[in-house]
N, C-alpha and C positions, 0 to 999 in steps of 0.2 A: 532558596525556596525548596520546601520539601515536596517531592513528587511521589505519587503512588500509581503503580501500574494497574491497568484493568486486566486481571488474569482469571479471576473466578468470582463467585458470589460474595466472598469475604473481602475482596479488593475492588471497590467501585471506581477507583481512579481519582485523579486530581480534578476538581471542578473547574469550569472555565473561568469563573471570577478570580480564582487564585492564580491561574496562568496570566490573565490579563493584568491583574494587580501587581504582579512581580516586575513588570516593565522590561522583561528580558527581550521582548520582540520589537521594542520601539526603535532601536538603532540599526535593525537589519535592513539592508537594501534588497529590494525584490530582484528575483532572477528574471530580468527583462532585457531583451527578448530571450526566450529559451532557445537553445541551439536548434537549428533546423536539421536535426537528425531524427531517425525513427526512435521514439521512446519505447523501450521495453520495460514496462512497469512490473516489477516483481512483487507479488503480494502473498505473504505467508498465509493469510486467511482472507476469505471473501469479505471485503469492506476496507482493507488496508489501501487498496488503490483509490478508493473514493475519499476516505478520510485524509489521506496524505498527499495524493497527486491529482486530485480532481481538476484543479485549475490548470495544471500542466497538460493534462489530457484534452481539456476543452480548448486551450490555446492552440495546441498542435492540430486538432481537428479543424478549427477555424482557419488555420493556415494551410490546410490540405496536406499536412504531413502525416503519413501513415503512422499508426501506433499499434501496440499490442500489449495485452495484459497477460502475465503468466501467474496463474493461481496455483500456489504450491500445494496447499491442502484445500479441502472443501469445508473446513471449519466444523467438522462433525462432532468435535469435542464439546461444543457449547450447548446450551439449552437442555440440561439434564431432565427437566420435567417433560419436555417434548419427547425425549428418548423413551422415557418410561411409559408414555402413551402410544409408543410405536410409530411416531411420526418421523419422517425422513428429514433430519436437520440438514444433511448435505445438499439434497435437492432444493430445499427451500432457500438456503443461503446462496446457492448458485443463481437461483431465480432473482433473489433480492439484489444481488450484484448487477445482474443484467438490467433490472428495472432502474437502478440508480444511474447506470451509464446512459440509459435512454433519457432520463430526466436531465442529464447534463448535455444532451444533444450529441452524445457519443455512442449511440446505439450500434453503429457499424463497426466499432472497435472489436477485433476478435479477442477471445479469451481462450488461452491454452491451459487446460486443467491437468496437472501432473498427478493428482490423487495421492500425494504422500500423507502419512498419518499425522493428524492434528495433535499437537503437543509432543511430537516425537521426531521432528525434522532432523534433529542432531544425530539420530540413529541412521539416517539415510543420506549422509552428506555426499558420498560418491555418486549415488544415483541423481541427486539434485545437481551437482556440479556438471556431470555428463550431459544432463538434459539441457542445462543452460548453455553449455559450450555449443551444443547443436543448434541453439536458437539465436545466439548472439553473433554479431559481425562488427568489423571496424567502423562501419557506417552508422551504427546504432548509438543510442545513449541509454545506458542501463540505469534504471531508477529502482533503488532497493532499500530495505531498512538498514539503518546504521548497525553495524555488527556489535556495538556496545549499547544498544537500545535498552537492554535489561530484560526484555521478554525472551524466554529461551528460544522460541521459534523464530523470532526476529533476529536474534544474535546468530543463530545457525544459518538462516537465510542470507544474512549480510556477508558472513564469512565465505559461504559457498559461492555467492555471486561474485565477490572480489576475486576469488581463485579463477572462476570461469572468465571473468573480464580480462584478467592478465593473460590468460591463454589465447583469447580472441582479440586482444588489443582494443578492447571496447572501453571508452570513457564511462565513468560511473558518477552518478549523483546518489548520495545516501540520505534518506529522509528519516526524521524522527519527530515525535511530538506533534505540534500544530503546523505541519506542512513546511518544516525547515529542510534545507538541503546542505549537505556537506560535499564539497568537490574533492574527490580522491585522486591522488597521483601516487600509485604504489601504496606505501604505508603512510604517506603524509596526507593530512587533511589540508587541502589547498585553500578553501574558502567556505564561508558560511553565508547563506542567503535565504530569503523567504521564497518558496516556490510561488509561481504565478497564482494570483487570486482568481476566483470565479468572475467571469464577465457576464454581461447581459445575454440572455438566451432562454431556452426552454425551461431551465431551472432558475427561479428567481432567488438565487442564493443557495448556499450549501444545504439549507434545511430541507428543501424538496428532495434533493438527491439522497441525503442521509435518511430521509423518511422511508425510502425504498428498502433500507436495510433492516427495518424493524416491523414490516407489515404483517409478518406471519406469526411471530412468537411474542408479541407484546404482552400477552397474558400468561406466558410460560416461564418467565424469568430467564436470565442468561445461562 
């Protein structure tokens, strides 16, 4: 199956029907139950935690397991038309992320914002690694983009997170695509599974939560 990343206006990504028609997801076993560790969900941009780890966050919240989201950038590199109009993309995307978490029933989940430059995470690898080392512990479960995802910011985030996780002896789940998880043990990929799906709750499916990610700039283009 040919895949296309969503990176800019000229790269709209692979449509959902192509993903589902490929049949790649049919044989995956779900990650159930998720380990009862504190999930530290590392999101390169505001929305990655919703698009790729929403079910995991919701499941942990329902089990009264503390969780935290680490927002690496504020996604300020998106929506060029809004920039030209002098609108604050960073503030809007942070608010959208919070709205989406609330619609999942996870409004109490704290979000730590590192404020690294959108599109240039690779230039701040040491700062990112040091920040994650300060946040992670052996009782956590670090959830991060796969370092071979293909998106430059995701690749850099995944690499920095693995370095930090080795330092802090923290287990890692690496996500990519439609909420898939790779279990990492050092350099080896230990397992592939589907992250937990959304259950019943304040959001009647992913649509309501994802709707919170596009409430401000729907008329501005990405």
